[in-house]
C-alpha positions in Angstrom: 109.1 84.4 67.3 106.2 86.5 68.3 105.3 86.6 72.1 101.6 86.1 73.0 100.3 87.2 76.6 97.5 85.1 77.4 95.2 85.4 80.7 92.3 82.9 79.7 91.4 80.0 77.5 94.6 79.8 75.6 96.5 78.9 78.8 94.1 75.6 78.8 95.7 72.8 77.5 92.9 71.2 75.3 92.5 74.8 73.4 96.3 74.8 72.6 96.0 71.1 71.3 93.2 72.2 69.1 94.9 75.4 67.9 98.2 74.9 67.8 98.3 71.1 67.6 100.9 70.9 70.5 101.5 72.2 73.8 103.2 75.4 74.3 105.4 75.8 77.4 104.9 79.6 78.8 106.4 81.8 81.3 104.7 83.5 84.0 104.6 87.5 83.5 102.1 90.2 84.1 100.5 93.4 82.5 100.8 96.3 84.7 98.1 98.9 84.6 95.4 96.5 83.8 92.7 94.4 85.6 90.9 91.0 84.4 87.5 91.9 84.2 84.4 89.3 83.1 82.2 90.8 80.3 79.0 89.5 79.0 78.8 89.1 75.3 75.1 89.1 74.2 75.7 87.5 70.7 74.2 84.5 69.9 76.7 83.7 67.4 79.7 84.1 69.2 77.9 82.3 72.1 77.4 79.1 70.0 80.7 79.5 68.8 82.7 79.7 72.1 79.9 77.7 74.1 80.1 80.7 76.8 78.4 84.3 77.3 81.1 85.4 79.4 84.4 86.1 78.5 87.6 87.3 80.3 88.6 90.6 79.3 91.4 93.4 80.3 90.4 96.9 81.5 93.6 99.2 81.1 93.3 101.5 84.3 97.3 102.8 84.2 97.1 102.1 88.0 100.8 100.6 88.5 99.3 98.4 91.5 97.1 97.0 89.0 98.6 93.6 87.3 97.1 90.8 85.4 98.9 87.6 85.7 99.3 85.5 82.9 101.4 83.2 80.8 103.7 84.2 78.0 103.8 81.7 75.0 106.6 82.0 72.1 104.7 80.9 69.2 105.3 80.9 65.4 103.7 83.2 62.7 101.9 80.5 61.4 100.4 80.2 65.2 99.8 83.7 65.7 97.7 83.6 62.8 95.5 80.6 64.2 95.8 82.2 67.6 93.8 85.4 65.4 91.0 83.2 64.0 90.1 81.8 67.4 90.3 84.8 69.0 88.4 86.7 66.0 85.1 84.6 66.8 84.6 86.1 70.1 85.7 89.5 68.5 89.0 89.6 70.7 92.0 91.6 68.5 95.7 91.4 68.9 97.3 94.8 71.0 100.8 95.1 71.8 102.0 95.8 75.4 105.0 95.6 77.4 105.0 93.2 80.5 106.1 93.7 84.1 109.4 91.7 82.7 110.0 94.5 80.1 109.3 92.2 77.4 106.7 93.2 74.5 104.2 91.0 73.7 100.7 91.0 71.7 97.5 90.3 73.9 94.0 89.9 72.8 91.5 92.4 74.2 87.9 92.3 73.6 86.8 95.1 70.8 83.2 94.7 69.5 83.5 97.1 66.8 
C-alpha cells in the first residue's frame, strides 16, 4: 500500500472522513532538508474550493538540520486517487520523498503551474 506523508489538512479527522470515508491511523515521521512555510494563494477559485487563502507548503533547502514533522498514512491506491483530487483543487502535486525513517512516501507540494 502507498505511504503518504502529510503535514497539513490531511491529518485532520474531518478531512480524512470526507476524503477517505474513514479515519486513517498514522505514524509520526519527518522530512529532512525542508521547512514548512505558509503561502498566499491569490486565486479566487482555490480560495472558494478550500475556504482558505493561505496554505502550508514545503520548501526544500537541503539542510540536514531542517525538518518538517508530520504523519505517514498508509492508504489504498483508490484513497491516493481521492487525495490527488482533493489536493489538485489547491494546486498541490504529489512528489516522492525519503523520510527521516528511511521510508519512501508521497507528499503534496504546491505547484501553481
